[in-house]
C-alpha positions as CSV (number, residue, x, y, z in Angstrom):
1,M,-10.2,-16.5,-5.0
2,D,-9.9,-15.5,-8.6
3,P,-8.7,-11.9,-9.3
4,V,-11.4,-9.6,-10.6
5,K,-11.1,-8.9,-14.3
6,L,-10.8,-5.1,-15.0
7,D,-12.2,-3.5,-18.1
8,A,-11.8,0.0,-19.6
9,I,-14.3,1.6,-17.3
10,D,-12.7,0.0,-14.1
11,F,-9.3,1.4,-15.3
12,A,-10.8,4.8,-16.0
13,L,-12.5,4.8,-12.6
14,L,-9.1,3.8,-10.9
15,D,-7.1,6.3,-12.8
16,S,-9.6,9.0,-11.8
17,L,-9.6,8.0,-8.1
18,H,-5.7,7.8,-8.2
19,R,-5.4,11.2,-9.7
20,D,-8.1,12.9,-7.4
21,P,-9.3,10.7,-4.7
22,Q,-11.6,13.4,-3.2
23,I,-13.9,14.0,-6.1
24,G,-17.3,12.6,-5.8
25,V,-19.2,10.0,-7.7
26,L,-21.0,12.5,-9.9
27,E,-17.8,14.3,-10.9
28,T,-16.2,10.9,-11.5
29,S,-19.0,9.8,-13.8
30,R,-18.6,13.1,-15.8
31,R,-14.8,12.7,-16.1
32,I,-14.9,9.1,-17.3
33,R,-18.2,9.6,-19.2
34,V,-20.3,6.9,-17.8
35,A,-23.5,7.0,-15.7
36,R,-23.4,7.8,-12.1
37,A,-25.1,4.5,-11.3
38,T,-22.3,2.7,-13.3
39,V,-19.6,4.4,-11.2
40,Q,-21.4,3.5,-8.0
41,A,-21.8,-0.2,-9.0
42,R,-18.2,-0.4,-10.2
43,L,-17.0,1.1,-7.0
44,K,-19.0,-1.4,-5.0
45,K,-17.7,-4.3,-7.2
46,L,-14.1,-3.2,-6.8
47,E,-14.6,-2.8,-3.0
48,A,-16.3,-6.1,-2.6
49,A,-13.5,-7.8,-4.6
50,G,-10.9,-6.2,-2.5
51,V,-9.2,-4.2,-5.3
52,I,-10.1,-1.0,-3.5
53,V,-9.4,-1.5,0.2
54,G,-9.9,2.0,1.5
55,Y,-9.9,5.6,0.9
56,H,-6.9,7.2,2.8
57,P,-5.1,10.5,2.5
58,H,-1.5,10.0,1.1
59,I,0.7,11.3,3.9
60,D,4.1,12.8,3.3
61,L,6.0,11.7,6.3
62,G,8.8,14.0,5.7
63,A,6.5,17.0,5.7
64,A,4.8,15.8,8.8
65,G,8.2,15.7,10.6
66,F,9.3,12.1,10.0
67,A,12.0,12.5,7.3
68,V,14.2,9.6,8.4
69,Q,13.3,6.2,7.1
70,C,14.9,2.8,6.9
71,F,14.1,-0.8,6.0
72,V,14.9,-3.4,8.7
73,Q,15.5,-7.1,7.9
74,L,14.7,-9.2,10.9
75,E,15.5,-12.8,11.7
76,T,13.1,-14.2,14.2
77,A,12.5,-17.2,16.4
78,Q,10.9,-19.9,14.3
79,G,7.1,-20.3,14.7
80,E,6.6,-16.9,16.4
81,L,5.7,-14.8,13.5
82,A,2.2,-13.8,14.9
83,Q,3.8,-12.7,18.2
84,V,6.5,-10.8,16.3
85,A,3.7,-9.0,14.2
86,D,2.0,-8.0,17.4
87,E,5.2,-6.6,18.9
88,L,5.9,-4.7,15.7
89,A,2.5,-3.4,15.5
90,A,2.8,-1.9,19.0
91,I,5.7,0.3,17.9
92,P,4.5,3.5,16.3
93,G,7.6,4.0,14.1
94,V,7.0,0.7,12.4
95,L,5.0,1.7,9.3
96,E,4.6,-1.8,7.8
97,A,6.0,-5.2,8.0
98,F,6.1,-8.2,5.6
99,A,6.8,-11.9,6.1
100,T,9.5,-12.7,3.6
101,T,11.6,-15.6,2.2
102,G,15.3,-15.6,2.1
103,A,17.9,-14.9,4.9
104,S,15.5,-12.8,6.9
105,D,12.0,-13.6,8.1
106,V,10.4,-10.1,8.2
107,L,11.1,-6.7,6.4
108,C,9.9,-3.6,8.1
109,R,9.7,0.0,7.0
110,V,10.5,2.3,9.9
111,A,10.2,6.1,10.0
112,A,11.5,8.5,12.6
113,A,11.9,12.3,13.2
114,S,15.7,12.1,13.5
115,H,18.5,9.5,13.4
116,Q,18.5,9.5,17.2
117,D,14.8,8.6,17.2
118,L,15.5,6.0,14.5
119,Q,18.2,4.4,16.7
120,A,15.6,4.4,19.6
121,T,13.1,2.6,17.5
122,L,15.7,0.1,16.3
123,V,16.7,-0.6,19.9
124,Q,13.1,-1.1,20.8
125,I,12.7,-3.6,18.0
126,G,15.9,-5.4,19.0
127,R,14.8,-5.8,22.6
128,S,12.3,-8.5,21.6
129,P,13.5,-11.9,22.7
130,L,11.9,-13.1,19.5
131,I,14.2,-11.1,17.2
132,T,17.5,-12.9,16.7
133,R,19.2,-10.6,14.3
134,S,18.4,-7.3,12.5
135,I,20.0,-5.5,9.5
136,S,19.1,-1.9,9.0
137,I,19.2,-0.1,5.6
138,V,18.7,3.8,5.8
139,V,16.7,5.4,3.0
140,L,18.5,8.2,1.2
141,S,15.7,9.3,-1.1
142,E,12.6,7.8,-2.7
143,I,13.3,7.4,-6.3
144,V,9.9,5.7,-7.3
145,K,6.9,6.5,-5.4
146,F,4.4,3.6,-4.6
147,R,2.3,3.1,-7.6
148,A,-0.2,0.4,-8.7
149,M,-1.6,1.6,-12.0
150,P,1.3,0.7,-14.2
151,L,1.2,-2.9,-12.9
152,L,-2.6,-3.1,-13.3
153,R,-2.3,-1.9,-16.9
154,T,-0.1,-5.0,-17.7
155,L,-3.2,-7.2,-17.3
156,D,-4.0,-9.1,-20.6
157,K,-6.0,-6.7,-22.6
158,D,-7.5,-9.5,-24.7
159,D,-9.2,-10.9,-21.6
160,R,-11.0,-7.6,-20.7
161,P,-14.7,-7.3,-21.7
162,V,-15.6,-4.8,-24.4
163,R,-16.3,-1.5,-22.9
164,S,-20.0,-0.6,-22.6
165,P,-21.3,2.5,-24.5
166,E,-20.3,5.9,-23.1
167,Y,-22.7,7.9,-21.1
168,R,-23.0,11.6,-22.4
């Protein structure tokens, strides 16, 4: 599947949603100065293309009581990735997991309320007969929050369509 080409309206829409995800279509259209129908059509296009995959609140895990986080590199039994994924998904403290290249097969992000709870989660992960080795890296602080807009802005500007006239 070819990536969708984003133009200035798409960027304005994504920027607006990123800054204030709870505003409605009408307010978004006012802020980015295009017709409401244009905002609705662009949202539909970006959702259908998989650029926008959902509308979720950003949760601060520390504020919610889960201030301890770590990354866990896992070496797994060969050919068992799907079962490992199922086992990891069953552990509430596993926030996300990625199949990787290199020395480890899977990289997980784990959160817990305390170091004791983190240890319990790591023991639970390690009990799997499909996990042959793990390496844990405790997070001290987050120095760059997850972001996507700076990367999206690197797309070739010359390939973007010319912006349609502004709605006023």
